mmCIF file of the N, C-alpha and C atoms, coordinates in Angstrom:
data_MODEL
# 
_entry.id   MODEL 
# 
loop_
_atom_site.group_PDB 
_atom_site.id 
_atom_site.type_symbol 
_atom_site.label_atom_id 
_atom_site.label_alt_id 
_atom_site.label_comp_id 
_atom_site.label_asym_id 
_atom_site.label_entity_id 
_atom_site.label_seq_id 
_atom_site.pdbx_PDB_ins_code 
_atom_site.Cartn_x 
_atom_site.Cartn_y 
_atom_site.Cartn_z 
_atom_site.occupancy 
_atom_site.B_iso_or_equiv 
_atom_site.pdbx_formal_charge 
_atom_site.auth_seq_id 
_atom_site.auth_comp_id 
_atom_site.auth_asym_id 
_atom_site.auth_atom_id 
_atom_site.pdbx_PDB_model_num 
ATOM 1   N N  . UNK A 1 1  ? 122.644 64.538 78.582 1.00 0.00 ? 1  UNK A N  1 
ATOM 2   C CA . UNK A 1 1  ? 121.361 65.172 78.807 1.00 0.00 ? 1  UNK A CA 1 
ATOM 3   C C  . UNK A 1 1  ? 121.415 65.994 80.084 1.00 0.00 ? 1  UNK A C  1 
ATOM 4   N N  . UNK A 1 2  ? 120.677 67.054 80.110 1.00 0.00 ? 2  UNK A N  1 
ATOM 5   C CA . UNK A 1 2  ? 120.622 67.913 81.284 1.00 0.00 ? 2  UNK A CA 1 
ATOM 6   C C  . UNK A 1 2  ? 119.781 67.205 82.353 1.00 0.00 ? 2  UNK A C  1 
ATOM 7   N N  . UNK A 1 3  ? 120.369 66.995 83.511 1.00 0.00 ? 3  UNK A N  1 
ATOM 8   C CA . UNK A 1 3  ? 119.739 66.211 84.575 1.00 0.00 ? 3  UNK A CA 1 
ATOM 9   C C  . UNK A 1 3  ? 118.431 66.819 85.064 1.00 0.00 ? 3  UNK A C  1 
ATOM 10  N N  . UNK A 1 4  ? 118.324 68.142 85.060 1.00 0.00 ? 4  UNK A N  1 
ATOM 11  C CA . UNK A 1 4  ? 117.116 68.796 85.548 1.00 0.00 ? 4  UNK A CA 1 
ATOM 12  C C  . UNK A 1 4  ? 115.884 68.429 84.718 1.00 0.00 ? 4  UNK A C  1 
ATOM 13  N N  . UNK A 1 5  ? 116.085 68.082 83.448 1.00 0.00 ? 5  UNK A N  1 
ATOM 14  C CA . UNK A 1 5  ? 114.958 67.729 82.591 1.00 0.00 ? 5  UNK A CA 1 
ATOM 15  C C  . UNK A 1 5  ? 114.400 66.344 82.909 1.00 0.00 ? 5  UNK A C  1 
ATOM 16  N N  . UNK A 1 6  ? 115.165 65.530 83.611 1.00 0.00 ? 6  UNK A N  1 
ATOM 17  C CA . UNK A 1 6  ? 114.694 64.213 84.019 1.00 0.00 ? 6  UNK A CA 1 
ATOM 18  C C  . UNK A 1 6  ? 113.740 64.309 85.217 1.00 0.00 ? 6  UNK A C  1 
ATOM 19  N N  . UNK A 1 7  ? 113.871 65.368 85.984 1.00 0.00 ? 7  UNK A N  1 
ATOM 20  C CA . UNK A 1 7  ? 113.049 65.565 87.173 1.00 0.00 ? 7  UNK A CA 1 
ATOM 21  C C  . UNK A 1 7  ? 111.715 66.194 86.784 1.00 0.00 ? 7  UNK A C  1 
ATOM 22  N N  . UNK A 1 8  ? 110.648 65.767 87.409 1.00 0.00 ? 8  UNK A N  1 
ATOM 23  C CA . UNK A 1 8  ? 109.327 66.310 87.072 1.00 0.00 ? 8  UNK A CA 1 
ATOM 24  C C  . UNK A 1 8  ? 109.050 67.652 87.741 1.00 0.00 ? 8  UNK A C  1 
ATOM 25  N N  . UNK A 1 9  ? 109.909 68.086 88.638 1.00 0.00 ? 9  UNK A N  1 
ATOM 26  C CA . UNK A 1 9  ? 109.675 69.350 89.340 1.00 0.00 ? 9  UNK A CA 1 
ATOM 27  C C  . UNK A 1 9  ? 109.621 70.528 88.369 1.00 0.00 ? 9  UNK A C  1 
ATOM 28  N N  . UNK A 1 10 ? 110.539 70.582 87.429 1.00 0.00 ? 10 UNK A N  1 
ATOM 29  C CA . UNK A 1 10 ? 110.565 71.686 86.474 1.00 0.00 ? 10 UNK A CA 1 
ATOM 30  C C  . UNK A 1 10 ? 109.375 71.608 85.510 1.00 0.00 ? 10 UNK A C  1 
ATOM 31  N N  . UNK A 1 11 ? 108.944 70.398 85.194 1.00 0.00 ? 11 UNK A N  1 
ATOM 32  C CA . UNK A 1 11 ? 107.774 70.206 84.333 1.00 0.00 ? 11 UNK A CA 1 
ATOM 33  C C  . UNK A 1 11 ? 106.525 70.701 85.054 1.00 0.00 ? 11 UNK A C  1 
ATOM 34  N N  . UNK A 1 12 ? 106.384 70.324 86.313 1.00 0.00 ? 12 UNK A N  1 
ATOM 35  C CA . UNK A 1 12 ? 105.229 70.750 87.101 1.00 0.00 ? 12 UNK A CA 1 
ATOM 36  C C  . UNK A 1 12 ? 105.237 72.250 87.362 1.00 0.00 ? 12 UNK A C  1 
ATOM 37  N N  . UNK A 1 13 ? 106.418 72.824 87.460 1.00 0.00 ? 13 UNK A N  1 
ATOM 38  C CA . UNK A 1 13 ? 106.555 74.252 87.739 1.00 0.00 ? 13 UNK A CA 1 
ATOM 39  C C  . UNK A 1 13 ? 105.931 75.101 86.631 1.00 0.00 ? 13 UNK A C  1 
ATOM 40  N N  . UNK A 1 14 ? 106.080 74.675 85.382 1.00 0.00 ? 14 UNK A N  1 
ATOM 41  C CA . UNK A 1 14 ? 105.571 75.456 84.259 1.00 0.00 ? 14 UNK A CA 1 
ATOM 42  C C  . UNK A 1 14 ? 104.218 74.972 83.755 1.00 0.00 ? 14 UNK A C  1 
ATOM 43  N N  . UNK A 1 15 ? 103.780 73.803 84.218 1.00 0.00 ? 15 UNK A N  1 
ATOM 44  C CA . UNK A 1 15 ? 102.457 73.345 83.846 1.00 0.00 ? 15 UNK A CA 1 
ATOM 45  C C  . UNK A 1 15 ? 102.393 72.266 82.788 1.00 0.00 ? 15 UNK A C  1 
ATOM 46  N N  . UNK A 1 16 ? 103.476 71.560 82.561 1.00 0.00 ? 16 UNK A N  1 
ATOM 47  C CA . UNK A 1 16 ? 103.447 70.446 81.626 1.00 0.00 ? 16 UNK A CA 1 
ATOM 48  C C  . UNK A 1 16 ? 104.622 70.434 80.669 1.00 0.00 ? 16 UNK A C  1 
ATOM 49  N N  . UNK A 1 17 ? 104.797 69.291 80.023 1.00 0.00 ? 17 UNK A N  1 
ATOM 50  C CA . UNK A 1 17 ? 105.933 69.119 79.116 1.00 0.00 ? 17 UNK A CA 1 
ATOM 51  C C  . UNK A 1 17 ? 105.844 69.992 77.870 1.00 0.00 ? 17 UNK A C  1 
ATOM 52  N N  . UNK A 1 18 ? 104.638 70.149 77.335 1.00 0.00 ? 18 UNK A N  1 
ATOM 53  C CA . UNK A 1 18 ? 104.492 70.960 76.128 1.00 0.00 ? 18 UNK A CA 1 
ATOM 54  C C  . UNK A 1 18 ? 104.775 72.430 76.415 1.00 0.00 ? 18 UNK A C  1 
ATOM 55  N N  . UNK A 1 19 ? 104.309 72.919 77.554 1.00 0.00 ? 19 UNK A N  1 
ATOM 56  C CA . UNK A 1 19 ? 104.593 74.307 77.936 1.00 0.00 ? 19 UNK A CA 1 
ATOM 57  C C  . UNK A 1 19 ? 106.080 74.491 78.191 1.00 0.00 ? 19 UNK A C  1 
ATOM 58  N N  . UNK A 1 20 ? 106.696 73.495 78.825 1.00 0.00 ? 20 UNK A N  1 
ATOM 59  C CA . UNK A 1 20 ? 108.137 73.562 79.063 1.00 0.00 ? 20 UNK A CA 1 
ATOM 60  C C  . UNK A 1 20 ? 108.895 73.633 77.750 1.00 0.00 ? 20 UNK A C  1 
ATOM 61  N N  . UNK A 1 21 ? 108.509 72.801 76.793 1.00 0.00 ? 21 UNK A N  1 
ATOM 62  C CA . UNK A 1 21 ? 109.177 72.811 75.487 1.00 0.00 ? 21 UNK A CA 1 
ATOM 63  C C  . UNK A 1 21 ? 109.009 74.152 74.798 1.00 0.00 ? 21 UNK A C  1 
ATOM 64  N N  . UNK A 1 22 ? 107.816 74.734 74.889 1.00 0.00 ? 22 UNK A N  1 
ATOM 65  C CA . UNK A 1 22 ? 107.561 76.033 74.248 1.00 0.00 ? 22 UNK A CA 1 
ATOM 66  C C  . UNK A 1 22 ? 108.388 77.140 74.896 1.00 0.00 ? 22 UNK A C  1 
ATOM 67  N N  . UNK A 1 23 ? 108.466 77.125 76.227 1.00 0.00 ? 23 UNK A N  1 
ATOM 68  C CA . UNK A 1 23 ? 109.249 78.140 76.933 1.00 0.00 ? 23 UNK A CA 1 
ATOM 69  C C  . UNK A 1 23 ? 110.722 78.015 76.572 1.00 0.00 ? 23 UNK A C  1 
ATOM 70  N N  . UNK A 1 24 ? 111.231 76.794 76.575 1.00 0.00 ? 24 UNK A N  1 
ATOM 71  C CA . UNK A 1 24 ? 112.644 76.568 76.239 1.00 0.00 ? 24 UNK A CA 1 
ATOM 72  C C  . UNK A 1 24 ? 112.923 77.036 74.818 1.00 0.00 ? 24 UNK A C  1 
ATOM 73  N N  . UNK A 1 25 ? 112.053 76.679 73.893 1.00 0.00 ? 25 UNK A N  1 
ATOM 74  C CA . UNK A 1 25 ? 112.254 77.054 72.494 1.00 0.00 ? 25 UNK A CA 1 
ATOM 75  C C  . UNK A 1 25 ? 112.264 78.573 72.322 1.00 0.00 ? 25 UNK A C  1 
ATOM 76  N N  . UNK A 1 26 ? 111.326 79.254 72.956 1.00 0.00 ? 26 UNK A N  1 
ATOM 77  C CA . UNK A 1 26 ? 111.257 80.718 72.830 1.00 0.00 ? 26 UNK A CA 1 
ATOM 78  C C  . UNK A 1 26 ? 112.488 81.380 73.431 1.00 0.00 ? 26 UNK A C  1 
ATOM 79  N N  . UNK A 1 27 ? 112.869 80.941 74.629 1.00 0.00 ? 27 UNK A N  1 
ATOM 80  C CA . UNK A 1 27 ? 114.011 81.564 75.303 1.00 0.00 ? 27 UNK A CA 1 
ATOM 81  C C  . UNK A 1 27 ? 115.323 81.245 74.590 1.00 0.00 ? 27 UNK A C  1 
ATOM 82  N N  . UNK A 1 28 ? 115.473 80.026 74.068 1.00 0.00 ? 28 UNK A N  1 
ATOM 83  C CA . UNK A 1 28 ? 116.673 79.690 73.300 1.00 0.00 ? 28 UNK A CA 1 
ATOM 84  C C  . UNK A 1 28 ? 116.799 80.605 72.086 1.00 0.00 ? 28 UNK A C  1 
ATOM 85  N N  . UNK A 1 29 ? 115.685 80.848 71.413 1.00 0.00 ? 29 UNK A N  1 
ATOM 86  C CA . UNK A 1 29 ? 115.695 81.754 70.263 1.00 0.00 ? 29 UNK A CA 1 
ATOM 87  C C  . UNK A 1 29 ? 116.150 83.144 70.648 1.00 0.00 ? 29 UNK A C  1 
ATOM 88  N N  . UNK A 1 30 ? 115.676 83.623 71.798 1.00 0.00 ? 30 UNK A N  1 
ATOM 89  C CA . UNK A 1 30 ? 116.084 84.949 72.271 1.00 0.00 ? 30 UNK A CA 1 
ATOM 90  C C  . UNK A 1 30 ? 117.586 84.996 72.546 1.00 0.00 ? 30 UNK A C  1 
ATOM 91  N N  . UNK A 1 31 ? 118.104 83.966 73.198 1.00 0.00 ? 31 UNK A N  1 
ATOM 92  C CA . UNK A 1 31 ? 119.537 83.940 73.505 1.00 0.00 ? 31 UNK A CA 1 
ATOM 93  C C  . UNK A 1 31 ? 120.380 83.843 72.239 1.00 0.00 ? 31 UNK A C  1 
ATOM 94  N N  . UNK A 1 32 ? 119.948 83.015 71.307 1.00 0.00 ? 32 UNK A N  1 
ATOM 95  C CA . UNK A 1 32 ? 120.696 82.846 70.066 1.00 0.00 ? 32 UNK A CA 1 
ATOM 96  C C  . UNK A 1 32 ? 120.684 84.133 69.236 1.00 0.00 ? 32 UNK A C  1 
ATOM 97  N N  . UNK A 1 33 ? 119.581 84.874 69.316 1.00 0.00 ? 33 UNK A N  1 
ATOM 98  C CA . UNK A 1 33 ? 119.470 86.139 68.580 1.00 0.00 ? 33 UNK A CA 1 
ATOM 99  C C  . UNK A 1 33 ? 120.179 87.295 69.284 1.00 0.00 ? 33 UNK A C  1 
ATOM 100 N N  . UNK A 1 34 ? 120.869 87.013 70.384 1.00 0.00 ? 34 UNK A N  1 
ATOM 101 C CA . UNK A 1 34 ? 121.665 88.044 71.041 1.00 0.00 ? 34 UNK A CA 1 
ATOM 102 C C  . UNK A 1 34 ? 121.116 88.522 72.365 1.00 0.00 ? 34 UNK A C  1 
ATOM 103 N N  . UNK A 1 35 ? 120.061 87.902 72.865 1.00 0.00 ? 35 UNK A N  1 
ATOM 104 C CA . UNK A 1 35 ? 119.510 88.289 74.159 1.00 0.00 ? 35 UNK A CA 1 
ATOM 105 C C  . UNK A 1 35 ? 120.497 88.011 75.281 1.00 0.00 ? 35 UNK A C  1 
ATOM 106 N N  . UNK A 1 36 ? 120.404 88.808 76.330 1.00 0.00 ? 36 UNK A N  1 
ATOM 107 C CA . UNK A 1 36 ? 121.319 88.648 77.457 1.00 0.00 ? 36 UNK A CA 1 
ATOM 108 C C  . UNK A 1 36 ? 120.776 87.630 78.440 1.00 0.00 ? 36 UNK A C  1 
ATOM 109 N N  . UNK A 1 37 ? 121.642 86.786 78.980 1.00 0.00 ? 37 UNK A N  1 
ATOM 110 C CA . UNK A 1 37 ? 121.210 85.833 80.001 1.00 0.00 ? 37 UNK A CA 1 
ATOM 111 C C  . UNK A 1 37 ? 120.720 86.562 81.253 1.00 0.00 ? 37 UNK A C  1 
ATOM 112 N N  . UNK A 1 38 ? 119.773 85.987 81.940 1.00 0.00 ? 38 UNK A N  1 
ATOM 113 C CA . UNK A 1 38 ? 119.211 86.573 83.148 1.00 0.00 ? 38 UNK A CA 1 
ATOM 114 C C  . UNK A 1 38 ? 119.897 86.067 84.409 1.00 0.00 ? 38 UNK A C  1 
ATOM 115 N N  . UNK A 1 39 ? 120.939 85.271 84.236 1.00 0.00 ? 39 UNK A N  1 
ATOM 116 C CA . UNK A 1 39 ? 121.732 84.794 85.361 1.00 0.00 ? 39 UNK A CA 1 
ATOM 117 C C  . UNK A 1 39 ? 123.168 85.252 85.161 1.00 0.00 ? 39 UNK A C  1 
ATOM 118 N N  . UNK A 1 40 ? 123.917 85.278 86.244 1.00 0.00 ? 40 UNK A N  1 
ATOM 119 C CA . UNK A 1 40 ? 125.290 85.786 86.189 1.00 0.00 ? 40 UNK A CA 1 
ATOM 120 C C  . UNK A 1 40 ? 126.309 84.734 85.771 1.00 0.00 ? 40 UNK A C  1 
ATOM 121 N N  . UNK A 1 41 ? 126.221 83.548 86.314 1.00 0.00 ? 41 UNK A N  1 
ATOM 122 C CA . UNK A 1 41 ? 127.259 82.532 86.122 1.00 0.00 ? 41 UNK A CA 1 
ATOM 123 C C  . UNK A 1 41 ? 127.000 81.691 84.868 1.00 0.00 ? 41 UNK A C  1 
ATOM 124 N N  . UNK A 1 42 ? 127.334 82.249 83.708 1.00 0.00 ? 42 UNK A N  1 
ATOM 125 C CA . UNK A 1 42 ? 127.097 81.555 82.438 1.00 0.00 ? 42 UNK A CA 1 
ATOM 126 C C  . UNK A 1 42 ? 128.377 80.984 81.835 1.00 0.00 ? 42 UNK A C  1 
ATOM 127 N N  . UNK A 1 43 ? 129.489 81.144 82.517 1.00 0.00 ? 43 UNK A N  1 
ATOM 128 C CA . UNK A 1 43 ? 130.783 80.683 82.007 1.00 0.00 ? 43 UNK A CA 1 
ATOM 129 C C  . UNK A 1 43 ? 130.768 79.177 81.765 1.00 0.00 ? 43 UNK A C  1 
ATOM 130 N N  . UNK A 1 44 ? 131.005 78.778 80.519 1.00 0.00 ? 44 UNK A N  1 
ATOM 131 C CA . UNK A 1 44 ? 131.094 77.371 80.166 1.00 0.00 ? 44 UNK A CA 1 
ATOM 132 C C  . UNK A 1 44 ? 129.752 76.665 80.012 1.00 0.00 ? 44 UNK A C  1 
ATOM 133 N N  . UNK A 1 45 ? 128.650 77.410 80.063 1.00 0.00 ? 45 UNK A N  1 
ATOM 134 C CA . UNK A 1 45 ? 127.324 76.803 79.927 1.00 0.00 ? 45 UNK A CA 1 
ATOM 135 C C  . UNK A 1 45 ? 126.798 76.980 78.510 1.00 0.00 ? 45 UNK A C  1 
ATOM 136 N N  . UNK A 1 46 ? 126.074 75.986 78.045 1.00 0.00 ? 46 UNK A N  1 
ATOM 137 C CA . UNK A 1 46 ? 125.425 76.078 76.741 1.00 0.00 ? 46 UNK A CA 1 
ATOM 138 C C  . UNK A 1 46 ? 124.161 76.928 76.893 1.00 0.00 ? 46 UNK A C  1 
ATOM 139 N N  . UNK A 1 47 ? 123.629 77.453 75.786 1.00 0.00 ? 47 UNK A N  1 
ATOM 140 C CA . UNK A 1 47 ? 122.371 78.210 75.888 1.00 0.00 ? 47 UNK A CA 1 
ATOM 141 C C  . UNK A 1 47 ? 121.242 77.397 76.538 1.00 0.00 ? 47 UNK A C  1 
ATOM 142 N N  . UNK A 1 48 ? 121.187 76.106 76.258 1.00 0.00 ? 48 UNK A N  1 
ATOM 143 C CA . UNK A 1 48 ? 120.159 75.253 76.867 1.00 0.00 ? 48 UNK A CA 1 
ATOM 144 C C  . UNK A 1 48 ? 120.323 75.193 78.380 1.00 0.00 ? 48 UNK A C  1 
ATOM 145 N N  . UNK A 1 49 ? 121.545 75.052 78.850 1.00 0.00 ? 49 UNK A N  1 
ATOM 146 C CA . UNK A 1 49 ? 121.803 75.019 80.290 1.00 0.00 ? 49 UNK A CA 1 
ATOM 147 C C  . UNK A 1 49 ? 121.452 76.349 80.938 1.00 0.00 ? 49 UNK A C  1 
ATOM 148 N N  . UNK A 1 50 ? 121.679 77.440 80.229 1.00 0.00 ? 50 UNK A N  1 
ATOM 149 C CA . UNK A 1 50 ? 121.327 78.766 80.739 1.00 0.00 ? 50 UNK A CA 1 
ATOM 150 C C  . UNK A 1 50 ? 119.812 78.878 80.897 1.00 0.00 ? 50 UNK A C  1 
ATOM 151 N N  . UNK A 1 51 ? 119.065 78.430 79.901 1.00 0.00 ? 51 UNK A N  1 
ATOM 152 C CA . UNK A 1 51 ? 117.600 78.492 79.961 1.00 0.00 ? 51 UNK A CA 1 
ATOM 153 C C  . UNK A 1 51 ? 117.080 77.676 81.136 1.00 0.00 ? 51 UNK A C  1 
ATOM 154 N N  . UNK A 1 52 ? 117.592 76.477 81.317 1.00 0.00 ? 52 UNK A N  1 
ATOM 155 C CA . UNK A 1 52 ? 117.147 75.626 82.418 1.00 0.00 ? 52 UNK A CA 1 
ATOM 156 C C  . UNK A 1 52 ? 117.462 76.277 83.761 1.00 0.00 ? 52 UNK A C  1 
ATOM 157 N N  . UNK A 1 53 ? 118.630 76.865 83.871 1.00 0.00 ? 53 UNK A N  1 
ATOM 158 C CA . UNK A 1 53 ? 118.998 77.541 85.114 1.00 0.00 ? 53 UNK A CA 1 
ATOM 159 C C  . UNK A 1 53 ? 118.104 78.759 85.367 1.00 0.00 ? 53 UNK A C  1 
ATOM 160 N N  . UNK A 1 54 ? 117.755 79.490 84.323 1.00 0.00 ? 54 UNK A N  1 
ATOM 161 C CA . UNK A 1 54 ? 116.833 80.621 84.466 1.00 0.00 ? 54 UNK A CA 1 
ATOM 162 C C  . UNK A 1 54 ? 115.472 80.149 84.961 1.00 0.00 ? 54 UNK A C  1 
ATOM 163 N N  . UNK A 1 55 ? 114.999 79.029 84.446 1.00 0.00 ? 55 UNK A N  1 
ATOM 164 C CA . UNK A 1 55 ? 113.734 78.461 84.908 1.00 0.00 ? 55 UNK A CA 1 
ATOM 165 C C  . UNK A 1 55 ? 113.810 78.042 86.371 1.00 0.00 ? 55 UNK A C  1 
ATOM 166 N N  . UNK A 1 56 ? 114.881 77.378 86.743 1.00 0.00 ? 56 UNK A N  1 
ATOM 167 C CA . UNK A 1 56 ? 115.046 76.923 88.123 1.00 0.00 ? 56 UNK A CA 1 
ATOM 168 C C  . UNK A 1 56 ? 115.072 78.084 89.100 1.00 0.00 ? 56 UNK A C  1 
ATOM 169 N N  . UNK A 1 57 ? 115.677 79.187 88.700 1.00 0.00 ? 57 UNK A N  1 
ATOM 170 C CA . UNK A 1 57 ? 115.800 80.350 89.580 1.00 0.00 ? 57 UNK A CA 1 
ATOM 171 C C  . UNK A 1 57 ? 114.622 81.320 89.442 1.00 0.00 ? 57 UNK A C  1 
ATOM 172 N N  . UNK A 1 58 ? 113.588 80.923 88.726 1.00 0.00 ? 58 UNK A N  1 
ATOM 173 C CA . UNK A 1 58 ? 112.386 81.748 88.530 1.00 0.00 ? 58 UNK A CA 1 
ATOM 174 C C  . UNK A 1 58 ? 112.675 83.087 87.847 1.00 0.00 ? 58 UNK A C  1 
ATOM 175 N N  . UNK A 1 59 ? 113.660 83.091 86.966 1.00 0.00 ? 59 UNK A N  1 
ATOM 176 C CA . UNK A 1 59 ? 113.965 84.291 86.187 1.00 0.00 ? 59 UNK A CA 1 
ATOM 177 C C  . UNK A 1 59 ? 113.044 84.409 84.977 1.00 0.00 ? 59 UNK A C  1 
ATOM 178 N N  . UNK A 1 60 ? 112.545 83.280 84.496 1.00 0.00 ? 60 UNK A N  1 
ATOM 179 C CA . UNK A 1 60 ? 111.556 83.274 83.425 1.00 0.00 ? 60 UNK A CA 1 
ATOM 180 C C  . UNK A 1 60 ? 110.405 82.371 83.866 1.00 0.00 ? 60 UNK A C  1 
ATOM 181 N N  . UNK A 1 61 ? 109.225 82.677 83.347 1.00 0.00 ? 61 UNK A N  1 
ATOM 182 C CA . UNK A 1 61 ? 108.032 81.923 83.720 1.00 0.00 ? 61 UNK A CA 1 
ATOM 183 C C  . UNK A 1 61 ? 107.093 81.888 82.529 1.00 0.00 ? 61 UNK A C  1 
ATOM 184 N N  . UNK A 1 62 ? 106.154 80.969 82.537 1.00 0.00 ? 62 UNK A N  1 
ATOM 185 C CA . UNK A 1 62 ? 105.195 80.913 81.432 1.00 0.00 ? 62 UNK A CA 1 
ATOM 186 C C  . UNK A 1 62 ? 104.322 82.155 81.407 1.00 0.00 ? 62 UNK A C  1 
ATOM 187 N N  . UNK A 1 63 ? 103.974 82.590 80.202 1.00 0.00 ? 63 UNK A N  1 
ATOM 188 C CA . UNK A 1 63 ? 103.082 83.733 80.023 1.00 0.00 ? 63 UNK A CA 1 
ATOM 189 C C  . UNK A 1 63 ? 101.757 83.180 79.526 1.00 0.00 ? 63 UNK A C  1 
ATOM 190 N N  . UNK A 1 64 ? 100.768 83.223 80.384 1.00 0.00 ? 64 UNK A N  1 
ATOM 191 C CA . UNK A 1 64 ? 99.467  82.669 80.035 1.00 0.00 ? 64 UNK A CA 1 
ATOM 192 C C  . UNK A 1 64 ? 98.572  83.683 79.340 1.00 0.00 ? 64 UNK A C  1 
ATOM 193 N N  . UNK A 1 65 ? 99.034  84.905 79.182 1.00 0.00 ? 65 UNK A N  1 
ATOM 194 C CA . UNK A 1 65 ? 98.235  85.933 78.514 1.00 0.00 ? 65 UNK A CA 1 
ATOM 195 C C  . UNK A 1 65 ? 97.187  86.501 79.442 1.00 0.00 ? 65 UNK A C  1 
ATOM 196 N N  . UNK A 1 66 ? 96.610  87.596 79.026 1.00 0.00 ? 66 UNK A N  1 
ATOM 197 C CA . UNK A 1 66 ? 95.582  88.224 79.846 1.00 0.00 ? 66 UNK A CA 1 
ATOM 198 C C  . UNK A 1 66 ? 94.218  87.637 79.509 1.00 0.00 ? 66 UNK A C  1 
ATOM 199 N N  . UNK A 1 67 ? 93.293  87.634 80.451 1.00 0.00 ? 67 UNK A N  1 
ATOM 200 C CA . UNK A 1 67 ? 91.963  87.069 80.208 1.00 0.00 ? 67 UNK A CA 1 
ATOM 201 C C  . UNK A 1 67 ? 91.210  87.796 79.089 1.00 0.00 ? 67 UNK A C  1 
ATOM 202 N N  . UNK A 1 68 ? 91.475  89.087 78.910 1.00 0.00 ? 68 UNK A N  1 
ATOM 203 C CA . UNK A 1 68 ? 90.782  89.837 77.862 1.00 0.00 ? 68 UNK A CA 1 
ATOM 204 C C  . UNK A 1 68 ? 91.140  89.338 76.466 1.00 0.00 ? 68 UNK A C  1 
ATOM 205 N N  . UNK A 1 69 ? 92.368  88.895 76.292 1.00 0.00 ? 69 UNK A N  1 
ATOM 206 C CA . UNK A 1 69 ? 92.797  88.415 74.976 1.00 0.00 ? 69 UNK A CA 1 
ATOM 207 C C  . UNK A 1 69 ? 92.166  87.063 74.640 1.00 0.00 ? 69 UNK A C  1 
ATOM 208 N N  . UNK A 1 70 ? 91.943  86.247 75.652 1.00 0.00 ? 70 UNK A N  1 
ATOM 209 C CA . UNK A 1 70 ? 91.409  84.916 75.393 1.00 0.00 ? 70 UNK A CA 1 
ATOM 210 C C  . UNK A 1 70 ? 89.884  84.882 75.411 1.00 0.00 ? 70 UNK A C  1 
ATOM 211 N N  . UNK A 1 71 ? 89.271  85.951 75.875 1.00 0.00 ? 71 UNK A N  1 
ATOM 212 C CA . UNK A 1 71 ? 87.820  86.015 75.937 1.00 0.00 ? 71 UNK A CA 1 
ATOM 213 C C  . UNK A 1 71 ? 87.259  86.220 74.541 1.00 0.00 ? 71 UNK A C  1 
ATOM 214 N N  . UNK A 1 72 ? 86.304  85.397 74.155 1.00 0.00 ? 72 UNK A N  1 
ATOM 215 C CA . UNK A 1 72 ? 85.702  85.510 72.822 1.00 0.00 ? 72 UNK A CA 1 
ATOM 216 C C  . UNK A 1 72 ? 84.525  86.474 72.872 1.00 0.00 ? 72 UNK A C  1 
ATOM 217 N N  . UNK A 1 73 ? 84.481  87.337 71.897 1.00 0.00 ? 73 UNK A N  1 
ATOM 218 C CA . UNK A 1 73 ? 83.383  88.290 71.785 1.00 0.00 ? 73 UNK A CA 1 
ATOM 219 C C  . UNK A 1 73 ? 82.251  87.672 70.974 1.00 0.00 ? 73 UNK A C  1 
ATOM 220 N N  . UNK A 1 74 ? 81.004  87.961 71.323 1.00 0.00 ? 74 UNK A N  1 
ATOM 221 C CA . UNK A 1 74 ? 79.891  87.459 70.514 1.00 0.00 ? 74 UNK A CA 1 
ATOM 222 C C  . UNK A 1 74 ? 79.858  88.147 69.157 1.00 0.00 ? 74 UNK A C  1 
ATOM 223 N N  . UNK A 1 75 ? 79.255  87.500 68.192 1.00 0.00 ? 75 UNK A N  1 
ATOM 224 C CA . UNK A 1 75 ? 79.190  88.052 66.840 1.00 0.00 ? 75 UNK A CA 1 
ATOM 225 C C  . UNK A 1 75 ? 78.438  89.310 66.863 1.00 0.00 ? 75 UNK A C  1 
# 
């Protein structure tokens, strides 16, 4: 298991375990589909390790959306 996932710092950084899981899942999909890593030292690392390292280095962050998109319009 990746040791960083045992620490609550990365969970708190993104706002919870469910948000962390969603971010990891989305970024893993991007990497698997051919996306380029946002860090340089990827030699010998799995895609999961790359995603965790990107999170630790603040290369990716949660996207909470804009307030206009979440604002409900009256009927």
